[in-house]
BALOBA-1460 file (C-alpha; in Angstrom, 3 decimals):
// residues 295
<rec num="1" residu="x" x="37.367" y="66.027" z="85.757"/>
<rec num="2" residu="x" x="39.348" y="69.299" z="85.244"/>
<rec num="3" residu="x" x="39.318" y="71.954" z="87.932"/>
<rec num="4" residu="x" x="39.449" y="75.410" z="86.427"/>
<rec num="5" residu="x" x="39.913" y="78.817" z="88.246"/>
<rec num="6" residu="x" x="38.830" y="82.321" z="87.229"/>
<rec num="7" residu="x" x="40.814" y="84.808" z="89.278"/>
<rec num="8" residu="x" x="39.624" y="88.379" z="89.803"/>
<rec num="9" residu="x" x="41.397" y="91.066" z="91.702"/>
<rec num="10" residu="x" x="41.550" y="94.906" z="91.916"/>
<rec num="11" residu="x" x="44.562" y="95.976" z="89.892"/>
<rec num="12" residu="x" x="46.994" y="98.532" z="91.160"/>
<rec num="13" residu="x" x="49.287" y="100.947" z="89.148"/>
<rec num="14" residu="x" x="52.401" y="98.969" z="89.413"/>
<rec num="15" residu="x" x="52.683" y="95.825" z="87.047"/>
<rec num="16" residu="x" x="55.042" y="93.924" z="89.437"/>
<rec num="17" residu="x" x="52.533" y="94.288" z="92.302"/>
<rec num="18" residu="x" x="49.706" y="92.917" z="90.002"/>
<rec num="19" residu="x" x="51.732" y="90.034" z="88.925"/>
<rec num="20" residu="x" x="52.586" y="89.253" z="92.594"/>
<rec num="21" residu="x" x="48.876" y="89.397" z="93.322"/>
<rec num="22" residu="x" x="48.073" y="87.211" z="90.362"/>
<rec num="23" residu="x" x="50.550" y="84.474" z="91.629"/>
<rec num="24" residu="x" x="49.376" y="84.720" z="95.179"/>
<rec num="25" residu="x" x="45.769" y="84.023" z="94.271"/>
<rec num="26" residu="x" x="47.215" y="81.451" z="91.815"/>
<rec num="27" residu="x" x="48.605" y="79.694" z="94.692"/>
<rec num="28" residu="x" x="45.303" y="79.432" z="96.371"/>
<rec num="29" residu="x" x="43.833" y="78.110" z="93.319"/>
<rec num="30" residu="x" x="46.524" y="75.478" z="92.978"/>
<rec num="31" residu="x" x="46.179" y="74.445" z="96.637"/>
<rec num="32" residu="x" x="42.472" y="73.863" z="95.763"/>
<rec num="33" residu="x" x="43.290" y="71.706" z="92.834"/>
<rec num="34" residu="x" x="43.205" y="74.028" z="89.796"/>
<rec num="35" residu="x" x="44.859" y="72.839" z="86.667"/>
<rec num="36" residu="x" x="43.870" y="75.798" z="84.495"/>
<rec num="37" residu="x" x="43.859" y="79.333" z="85.659"/>
<rec num="38" residu="x" x="42.416" y="82.350" z="83.901"/>
<rec num="39" residu="x" x="43.030" y="86.112" z="84.708"/>
<rec num="40" residu="x" x="41.078" y="89.217" z="83.755"/>
<rec num="41" residu="x" x="41.855" y="91.376" z="80.674"/>
<rec num="42" residu="x" x="44.873" y="93.661" z="80.880"/>
<rec num="43" residu="x" x="45.485" y="92.369" z="84.416"/>
<rec num="44" residu="x" x="48.945" y="93.824" z="84.817"/>
<rec num="45" residu="x" x="47.594" y="97.327" z="85.029"/>
<rec num="46" residu="x" x="44.746" y="99.550" z="85.919"/>
<rec num="47" residu="x" x="42.260" y="100.265" z="83.182"/>
<rec num="48" residu="x" x="44.203" y="102.837" z="81.234"/>
<rec num="49" residu="x" x="41.927" y="102.646" z="78.118"/>
<rec num="50" residu="x" x="39.501" y="104.898" z="80.166"/>
<rec num="51" residu="x" x="41.403" y="107.806" z="78.580"/>
<rec num="52" residu="x" x="43.676" y="108.441" z="75.663"/>
<rec num="53" residu="x" x="47.202" y="109.222" z="76.806"/>
<rec num="54" residu="x" x="50.381" y="108.581" z="74.825"/>
<rec num="55" residu="x" x="52.308" y="107.976" z="78.021"/>
<rec num="56" residu="x" x="50.273" y="104.837" z="78.680"/>
<rec num="57" residu="x" x="52.183" y="103.043" z="75.887"/>
<rec num="58" residu="x" x="54.954" y="102.675" z="78.385"/>
<rec num="59" residu="x" x="52.793" y="100.031" z="80.183"/>
<rec num="60" residu="x" x="53.141" y="97.581" z="77.328"/>
<rec num="61" residu="x" x="55.484" y="94.611" z="77.620"/>
<rec num="62" residu="x" x="56.893" y="92.191" z="75.244"/>
<rec num="63" residu="x" x="55.875" y="88.525" z="75.104"/>
<rec num="64" residu="x" x="58.006" y="86.911" z="76.380"/>
<rec num="65" residu="x" x="58.815" y="89.543" z="78.893"/>
<rec num="66" residu="x" x="59.017" y="90.394" z="82.591"/>
<rec num="67" residu="x" x="55.524" y="89.457" z="83.499"/>
<rec num="68" residu="x" x="55.199" y="86.349" z="81.318"/>
<rec num="69" residu="x" x="58.512" y="84.983" z="82.478"/>
<rec num="70" residu="x" x="57.153" y="84.936" z="86.096"/>
<rec num="71" residu="x" x="53.900" y="83.381" z="84.931"/>
<rec num="72" residu="x" x="55.685" y="80.715" z="82.922"/>
<rec num="73" residu="x" x="57.849" y="79.777" z="85.952"/>
<rec num="74" residu="x" x="54.715" y="79.763" z="88.173"/>
<rec num="75" residu="x" x="52.924" y="77.340" z="85.674"/>
<rec num="76" residu="x" x="55.964" y="75.118" z="85.560"/>
<rec num="77" residu="x" x="56.305" y="75.020" z="89.340"/>
<rec num="78" residu="x" x="52.583" y="74.128" z="89.882"/>
<rec num="79" residu="x" x="51.854" y="72.119" z="86.710"/>
<rec num="80" residu="x" x="49.113" y="74.419" z="85.773"/>
<rec num="81" residu="x" x="47.878" y="75.892" z="82.427"/>
<rec num="82" residu="x" x="47.471" y="79.752" z="82.602"/>
<rec num="83" residu="x" x="45.805" y="82.304" z="80.394"/>
<rec num="84" residu="x" x="47.355" y="85.640" z="81.302"/>
<rec num="85" residu="x" x="46.134" y="88.795" z="79.637"/>
<rec num="86" residu="x" x="48.386" y="91.941" z="79.260"/>
<rec num="87" residu="x" x="49.313" y="94.956" z="77.095"/>
<rec num="88" residu="x" x="51.597" y="93.590" z="74.402"/>
<rec num="89" residu="x" x="54.397" y="95.502" z="72.650"/>
<rec num="90" residu="x" x="55.122" y="93.572" z="69.596"/>
<rec num="91" residu="x" x="57.112" y="95.098" z="66.648"/>
<rec num="92" residu="x" x="57.879" y="98.789" z="66.646"/>
<rec num="93" residu="x" x="54.811" y="100.878" z="66.890"/>
<rec num="94" residu="x" x="52.602" y="97.764" z="67.079"/>
<rec num="95" residu="x" x="50.711" y="97.207" z="70.262"/>
<rec num="96" residu="x" x="47.959" y="94.623" z="71.041"/>
<rec num="97" residu="x" x="45.443" y="93.741" z="73.789"/>
<rec num="98" residu="x" x="46.725" y="90.245" z="74.220"/>
<rec num="99" residu="x" x="46.605" y="87.033" z="76.276"/>
<rec num="100" residu="x" x="49.571" y="84.732" z="76.721"/>
<rec num="101" residu="x" x="48.689" y="81.064" z="76.925"/>
<rec num="102" residu="x" x="51.181" y="79.034" z="79.059"/>
<rec num="103" residu="x" x="51.113" y="75.204" z="79.267"/>
<rec num="104" residu="x" x="51.486" y="73.249" z="82.498"/>
<rec num="105" residu="x" x="55.252" y="72.691" z="81.841"/>
<rec num="106" residu="x" x="55.884" y="76.487" z="81.717"/>
<rec num="107" residu="x" x="56.092" y="76.617" z="77.852"/>
<rec num="108" residu="x" x="54.653" y="79.574" z="76.184"/>
<rec num="109" residu="x" x="52.222" y="77.980" z="73.856"/>
<rec num="110" residu="x" x="51.340" y="81.234" z="72.119"/>
<rec num="111" residu="x" x="49.495" y="84.546" z="72.230"/>
<rec num="112" residu="x" x="45.930" y="85.554" z="71.394"/>
<rec num="113" residu="x" x="45.606" y="89.137" z="70.221"/>
<rec num="114" residu="x" x="42.094" y="90.595" z="70.480"/>
<rec num="115" residu="x" x="40.455" y="90.876" z="67.172"/>
<rec num="116" residu="x" x="37.427" y="93.194" z="67.917"/>
<rec num="117" residu="x" x="38.268" y="96.467" z="69.506"/>
<rec num="118" residu="x" x="35.556" y="98.764" z="70.996"/>
<rec num="119" residu="x" x="35.612" y="102.523" z="70.859"/>
<rec num="120" residu="x" x="32.955" y="103.733" z="73.450"/>
<rec num="121" residu="x" x="33.238" y="106.091" z="76.339"/>
<rec num="122" residu="x" x="35.772" y="104.725" z="78.934"/>
<rec num="123" residu="x" x="36.911" y="102.011" z="76.536"/>
<rec num="124" residu="x" x="39.175" y="103.743" z="74.056"/>
<rec num="125" residu="x" x="40.895" y="100.532" z="72.819"/>
<rec num="126" residu="x" x="41.374" y="101.687" z="69.153"/>
<rec num="127" residu="x" x="43.757" y="104.294" z="70.417"/>
<rec num="128" residu="x" x="45.978" y="101.799" z="72.154"/>
<rec num="129" residu="x" x="45.716" y="98.626" z="70.182"/>
<rec num="130" residu="x" x="45.734" y="97.266" z="66.671"/>
<rec num="131" residu="x" x="43.262" y="94.534" z="65.833"/>
<rec num="132" residu="x" x="44.689" y="91.072" z="66.350"/>
<rec num="133" residu="x" x="46.682" y="89.900" z="63.302"/>
<rec num="134" residu="x" x="46.818" y="86.217" z="64.031"/>
<rec num="135" residu="x" x="43.124" y="85.165" z="63.690"/>
<rec num="136" residu="x" x="41.645" y="82.683" z="66.153"/>
<rec num="137" residu="x" x="44.221" y="80.214" z="67.216"/>
<rec num="138" residu="x" x="43.526" y="77.215" z="69.470"/>
<rec num="139" residu="x" x="46.022" y="75.956" z="72.049"/>
<rec num="140" residu="x" x="46.560" y="72.248" z="72.621"/>
<rec num="141" residu="x" x="47.525" y="72.274" z="76.223"/>
<rec num="142" residu="x" x="48.230" y="69.383" z="78.656"/>
<rec num="143" residu="x" x="44.653" y="69.749" z="79.944"/>
<rec num="144" residu="x" x="42.746" y="70.072" z="76.691"/>
<rec num="145" residu="x" x="42.290" y="72.326" z="73.682"/>
<rec num="146" residu="x" x="41.418" y="75.914" z="74.516"/>
<rec num="147" residu="x" x="40.705" y="79.037" z="72.815"/>
<rec num="148" residu="x" x="40.522" y="82.683" z="73.939"/>
<rec num="149" residu="x" x="38.118" y="85.476" z="73.342"/>
<rec num="150" residu="x" x="38.994" y="88.767" z="74.971"/>
<rec num="151" residu="x" x="36.001" y="90.692" z="76.325"/>
<rec num="152" residu="x" x="34.382" y="92.476" z="73.345"/>
<rec num="153" residu="x" x="35.306" y="89.547" z="71.163"/>
<rec num="154" residu="x" x="32.506" y="87.657" z="72.914"/>
<rec num="155" residu="x" x="29.790" y="89.665" z="71.041"/>
<rec num="156" residu="x" x="31.107" y="88.448" z="67.640"/>
<rec num="157" residu="x" x="29.972" y="84.720" z="67.466"/>
<rec num="158" residu="x" x="32.129" y="84.055" z="64.401"/>
<rec num="159" residu="x" x="35.157" y="83.865" z="66.631"/>
<rec num="160" residu="x" x="33.701" y="81.187" z="68.922"/>
<rec num="161" residu="x" x="32.520" y="79.179" z="65.943"/>
<rec num="162" residu="x" x="35.870" y="79.238" z="64.392"/>
<rec num="163" residu="x" x="37.447" y="78.126" z="67.631"/>
<rec num="164" residu="x" x="34.943" y="75.254" z="67.999"/>
<rec num="165" residu="x" x="35.667" y="74.149" z="64.349"/>
<rec num="166" residu="x" x="39.326" y="74.102" z="65.161"/>
<rec num="167" residu="x" x="38.691" y="71.849" z="68.072"/>
<rec num="168" residu="x" x="38.345" y="74.078" z="71.131"/>
<rec num="169" residu="x" x="36.766" y="72.349" z="74.183"/>
<rec num="170" residu="x" x="36.861" y="75.242" z="76.580"/>
<rec num="171" residu="x" x="36.948" y="78.948" z="75.533"/>
<rec num="172" residu="x" x="38.511" y="81.406" z="78.063"/>
<rec num="173" residu="x" x="37.064" y="84.924" z="78.073"/>
<rec num="174" residu="x" x="39.035" y="87.551" z="80.120"/>
<rec num="175" residu="x" x="36.965" y="90.591" z="80.432"/>
<rec num="176" residu="x" x="36.876" y="94.112" z="81.884"/>
<rec num="177" residu="x" x="33.217" y="94.748" z="82.378"/>
<rec num="178" residu="x" x="31.649" y="97.466" z="84.462"/>
<rec num="179" residu="x" x="28.269" y="98.962" z="85.341"/>
<rec num="180" residu="x" x="25.043" y="96.942" z="85.190"/>
<rec num="181" residu="x" x="25.996" y="94.814" z="82.203"/>
<rec num="182" residu="x" x="26.298" y="91.305" z="83.806"/>
<rec num="183" residu="x" x="23.052" y="90.001" z="82.331"/>
<rec num="184" residu="x" x="23.946" y="90.830" z="78.797"/>
<rec num="185" residu="x" x="27.381" y="89.156" z="79.090"/>
<rec num="186" residu="x" x="25.842" y="86.093" z="80.617"/>
<rec num="187" residu="x" x="23.302" y="85.768" z="77.794"/>
<rec num="188" residu="x" x="25.890" y="86.275" z="75.100"/>
<rec num="189" residu="x" x="28.326" y="83.822" z="76.565"/>
<rec num="190" residu="x" x="25.518" y="81.266" z="77.091"/>
<rec num="191" residu="x" x="24.498" y="81.595" z="73.394"/>
<rec num="192" residu="x" x="28.145" y="80.930" z="72.337"/>
<rec num="193" residu="x" x="28.434" y="78.050" z="74.718"/>
<rec num="194" residu="x" x="25.224" y="76.401" z="73.470"/>
<rec num="195" residu="x" x="25.746" y="77.061" z="69.653"/>
<rec num="196" residu="x" x="29.241" y="75.623" z="69.821"/>
<rec num="197" residu="x" x="28.675" y="72.980" z="72.500"/>
<rec num="198" residu="x" x="31.756" y="74.257" z="74.444"/>
<rec num="199" residu="x" x="32.639" y="75.307" z="78.086"/>
<rec num="200" residu="x" x="33.156" y="78.994" z="78.544"/>
<rec num="201" residu="x" x="35.208" y="80.364" z="81.524"/>
<rec num="202" residu="x" x="34.842" y="84.100" z="82.095"/>
<rec num="203" residu="x" x="37.310" y="86.026" z="84.291"/>
<rec num="204" residu="x" x="36.254" y="89.596" z="84.957"/>
<rec num="205" residu="x" x="38.101" y="92.648" z="86.392"/>
<rec num="206" residu="x" x="36.888" y="93.882" z="89.744"/>
<rec num="207" residu="x" x="37.363" y="97.043" z="91.775"/>
<rec num="208" residu="x" x="36.594" y="100.799" z="91.579"/>
<rec num="209" residu="x" x="38.703" y="102.642" z="89.041"/>
<rec num="210" residu="x" x="37.785" y="106.310" z="88.561"/>
<rec num="211" residu="x" x="34.087" y="106.389" z="87.345"/>
<rec num="212" residu="x" x="34.125" y="102.699" z="86.553"/>
<rec num="213" residu="x" x="32.883" y="100.024" z="89.012"/>
<rec num="214" residu="x" x="34.214" y="96.698" z="87.730"/>
<rec num="215" residu="x" x="31.932" y="94.082" z="89.146"/>
<rec num="216" residu="x" x="33.757" y="90.828" z="88.934"/>
<rec num="217" residu="x" x="31.212" y="88.000" z="88.940"/>
<rec num="218" residu="x" x="33.364" y="85.573" z="87.103"/>
<rec num="219" residu="x" x="31.737" y="82.347" z="86.056"/>
<rec num="220" residu="x" x="31.833" y="79.233" z="83.925"/>
<rec num="221" residu="x" x="29.148" y="78.043" z="81.488"/>
<rec num="222" residu="x" x="28.702" y="74.309" z="80.362"/>
<rec num="223" residu="x" x="28.088" y="73.252" z="76.834"/>
<rec num="224" residu="x" x="24.286" y="73.653" z="77.460"/>
<rec num="225" residu="x" x="24.825" y="77.387" z="78.344"/>
<rec num="226" residu="x" x="24.105" y="76.712" z="82.144"/>
<rec num="227" residu="x" x="26.079" y="78.240" z="84.952"/>
<rec num="228" residu="x" x="28.075" y="75.560" z="86.773"/>
<rec num="229" residu="x" x="28.013" y="77.668" z="89.967"/>
<rec num="230" residu="x" x="26.804" y="81.002" z="91.073"/>
<rec num="231" residu="x" x="29.123" y="83.698" z="89.850"/>
<rec num="232" residu="x" x="31.821" y="85.068" z="92.033"/>
<rec num="233" residu="x" x="31.129" y="88.100" z="94.135"/>
<rec num="234" residu="x" x="32.197" y="91.831" z="93.699"/>
<rec num="235" residu="x" x="35.691" y="91.431" z="95.313"/>
<rec num="236" residu="x" x="39.057" y="89.703" z="94.988"/>
<rec num="237" residu="x" x="38.179" y="86.123" z="94.463"/>
<rec num="238" residu="x" x="39.137" y="82.634" z="93.186"/>
<rec num="239" residu="x" x="36.267" y="81.218" z="91.373"/>
<rec num="240" residu="x" x="36.646" y="77.410" z="91.096"/>
<rec num="241" residu="x" x="34.673" y="74.769" z="89.350"/>
<rec num="242" residu="x" x="34.935" y="71.255" z="87.859"/>
<rec num="243" residu="x" x="34.489" y="70.697" z="84.119"/>
<rec num="244" residu="x" x="34.220" y="67.337" z="82.328"/>
<rec num="245" residu="x" x="35.506" y="67.940" z="78.827"/>
<rec num="246" residu="x" x="33.977" y="64.725" z="77.649"/>
<rec num="247" residu="x" x="30.598" y="66.746" z="77.915"/>
<rec num="248" residu="x" x="31.732" y="68.656" z="74.740"/>
<rec num="249" residu="x" x="31.612" y="65.585" z="72.566"/>
<rec num="250" residu="x" x="28.625" y="64.140" z="74.188"/>
<rec num="251" residu="x" x="26.647" y="67.321" z="73.718"/>
<rec num="252" residu="x" x="27.683" y="67.554" z="70.101"/>
<rec num="253" residu="x" x="26.601" y="64.137" z="69.495"/>
<rec num="254" residu="x" x="23.273" y="64.670" z="71.233"/>
<rec num="255" residu="x" x="22.367" y="67.926" z="69.569"/>
<rec num="256" residu="x" x="24.148" y="67.321" z="66.206"/>
<rec num="257" residu="x" x="24.371" y="71.062" z="65.446"/>
<rec num="258" residu="x" x="27.606" y="70.680" z="63.486"/>
<rec num="259" residu="x" x="25.989" y="67.902" z="61.368"/>
<rec num="260" residu="x" x="23.212" y="70.196" z="60.350"/>
<rec num="261" residu="x" x="25.293" y="73.265" z="59.380"/>
<rec num="262" residu="x" x="25.020" y="74.421" z="55.758"/>
<rec num="263" residu="x" x="28.376" y="75.828" z="55.114"/>
<rec num="264" residu="x" x="27.651" y="76.594" z="51.424"/>
<rec num="265" residu="x" x="25.036" y="79.066" z="52.350"/>
<rec num="266" residu="x" x="27.029" y="81.243" z="54.812"/>
<rec num="267" residu="x" x="28.990" y="83.385" z="52.477"/>
<rec num="268" residu="x" x="26.642" y="86.220" z="53.376"/>
<rec num="269" residu="x" x="28.275" y="86.605" z="56.720"/>
<rec num="270" residu="x" x="31.100" y="88.166" z="55.007"/>
<rec num="271" residu="x" x="29.201" y="91.058" z="53.773"/>
<rec num="272" residu="x" x="29.437" y="94.529" z="55.368"/>
<rec num="273" residu="x" x="26.205" y="95.941" z="56.590"/>
<rec num="274" residu="x" x="25.229" y="99.154" z="54.768"/>
<rec num="275" residu="x" x="25.967" y="102.093" z="56.994"/>
<rec num="276" residu="x" x="27.930" y="100.198" z="59.637"/>
<rec num="277" residu="x" x="30.862" y="102.438" z="59.496"/>
<rec num="278" residu="x" x="28.596" y="105.314" z="60.751"/>
<rec num="279" residu="x" x="27.416" y="103.553" z="63.852"/>
<rec num="280" residu="x" x="28.508" y="104.525" z="67.394"/>
<rec num="281" residu="x" x="31.375" y="106.908" z="68.134"/>
<rec num="282" residu="x" x="34.020" y="107.588" z="65.457"/>
<rec num="283" residu="x" x="36.571" y="104.853" z="65.463"/>
<rec num="284" residu="x" x="39.397" y="107.238" z="66.381"/>
<rec num="285" residu="x" x="43.015" y="107.193" z="65.468"/>
<rec num="286" residu="x" x="45.616" y="104.551" z="66.652"/>
<rec num="287" residu="x" x="48.071" y="106.369" z="68.949"/>
<rec num="288" residu="x" x="50.885" y="103.934" z="68.490"/>
<rec num="289" residu="x" x="51.777" y="105.285" z="65.124"/>
<rec num="290" residu="x" x="52.623" y="108.641" z="66.679"/>
<rec num="291" residu="x" x="55.435" y="107.327" z="68.911"/>
<rec num="292" residu="x" x="58.991" y="108.021" z="68.210"/>
<rec num="293" residu="x" x="61.136" y="105.430" z="66.547"/>
<rec num="294" residu="x" x="61.908" y="102.645" z="69.005"/>
<rec num="295" residu="x" x="58.539" y="103.077" z="70.785"/>
């Protein structure tokens, strides 16, 4: 059995304080036996995509960088795999909503960059981030093969399917969800878990930030789309549960969904829906391109 932890906490304005809080709660998880820890989306900062301000680009960090260096040491000291999301500064004028994946020996296995970016009121992500440029990697950690889907990614089932086809046994979903949306997220994650016969661990942001009330309620779904335990409450919390990764292969054998796929008939999924570009709010302009050289 593998004990996993989804850690949720109310973020402060200072990245160092948030990383300190993350490791403090991480220590509680380790004390209770956790061998994989996941944190919420953009957990080193408050929810800055609520508005569009060029000054917020100063919150971005390189990977490796100050925060991930601390997390890598923490992972090595505690023999624990960690999925740690943050605002990534990559090459000049290229910024991403990312998650660093660290193995139990402290090695940085790689980075997942969020592919699907929303532009809705209070989630102005296309202003701050470019869409992920590395596809859907899986990370072969010391506890198993994991994938990452960051928040809005969850609503695009193609990503979860690709991760499963690449061998993912557990998909980690760091989120920043607010208002009365919990039921919708549970349903979508359950659908992804069932259709791909994978475990899904969701770590959600918590706390009041401006008009947003991030509700926490982190949880873990099994390959049958069932909650393993009642979701966490609406406060700082360490959500712990045991998963048996052998259930992935057992469920895939029992239901045989991957045997019955008709790959030759799925080319239509690559088509663009007519009128899709006119849906929702205008996509908006990427703000990173306006920064001075060196930004």
